[in-house]
N, C-alpha and C positions, 0 to 999 in steps of 0.2 A: 505492500498502501502505499504513495506517494504519502509525502507531509507537503502540510502548503506554510511560507513560512512566511514571516509577517516584514510588511516593507521595517526594514532600521525608521526608528520616531527620532531620531537627530538632535542634537543640542535648542531650546525651545532659542536661546543664539541663531547657531546658525539658520534655522527656518527664519528672526526674524533680518539680518544677515542677504538670504536669498530673494527674498520678498520685497529691499530694500535694493538689492544692484537690478530687478527683476524689472520694479519700477522704473528703477533709473536707465537703466533701455526702454524699455516703451516708454518715454518721455521721449527718451529720444530721437524716436522712428519717429515719433508724431511730431514732434516738432516740424524732423528734416520734412514728412507730408504737408503739415499746415502748411513751411512756408513756398513748397512744392507750388502749392493749392493757392494759395495769397497772394502769391510774391509772383507772376508765372515772366514777368520776363528777365528777373533779375535770374531766375531756376536757372527757365533757356542759353541766358547767356554760359552757362556752365555746363549744361546737356550738351552744346554745343561746344566746350571749348574741350569735351573728353569728347570730343568726336560721333556723340548720339544723336542721330535723324527728327528733323524736327517731325512731330507729333510725339515723338515717343514716350517724355515726359509726363506724364496724365496719366498715360497704364500704367506706368513703373514707375508714379507715387503710389499710384489707386497697390496695387501691389506690394511697395513695402505698408504703409496703413494697412492694410488683409491679415501679410503675416505677420507682423506687431496685437494685432487686436486678437489672432489666433493663440499668441504668445503668451496672452494677457489672460483667456483663457485657461483656468486651473482642466479640463479638460482635454485641453486641446493645447495645452501650453510644448508637450515635444512635438509635436507638428508641426507648432509652429515655430522651434526653435529650427528645427533641419528645413526648414521653410527661409528663415530668419540665416542662417550660415550660408545656402546658395544663398540667398540676395548681396550679404556679403565676401561671397567668392567672387561676384561677377566686381563688389567694386575693385576688391583686393584688384582684380587683374588692370582692368581698370588704371589704375593707380599704376600701377607694372608696363603698361603699358605706355600715356604717356606722360614714361621716365620719374613721380613722384613714387616721395615716400609710403607706403602698403604699409605703415605698423597699424594708423588708427580703425577700418575694417579688421582687422586681425583680432588687436582691442577686445575690440566691442565683438566678434564673436566668442573670444574668454570667459565677458563678462557673460553672453549670452546662458553660455550652459554655467558656470558655476555657479550663478543667480537658480537657474534653475534646478543645479543641482544639489544645491543646501538646502531649495524645501522643493523637492521632491522624494519619499523614500522610496521612490517603487525605480528611481531612476540610481542612485544609495544603490539600492540591492543590487540590478547591470551590473552597475563598472564600480564593485569593490576597491578603492582604494588602499586598502589596510586587508590583509587577510585573518582569519579568522581564527586562526590557529590557539591552538590553549595549553 
């Protein structure tokens, strides 16, 4: 008979740090999306600088906000983190292509997963950072 193990509850401090990190990540993506929607002329200049075609900004901005919202909802947070990682991979590739430093999207990606890891016991059970040796 198989035993079902409960996910690690973690510490309350870790849970709150995870919530705060995740909240900051969500605010970052929502602010970036709002910038794209509220300042379209300025955002379009940035998109043109990176070589994106006209008309792509709205679609990419909607995708960014949708991924952040999926990450914010506990039931879809892992799926949202996967999508945000893909989005940030595109941002990293864009910065590499134009010869700019690419560490910022990488750091944000680390924060996405660190925040989720600290607040999601099921993820900690899948990816233990230490062994359960007795």
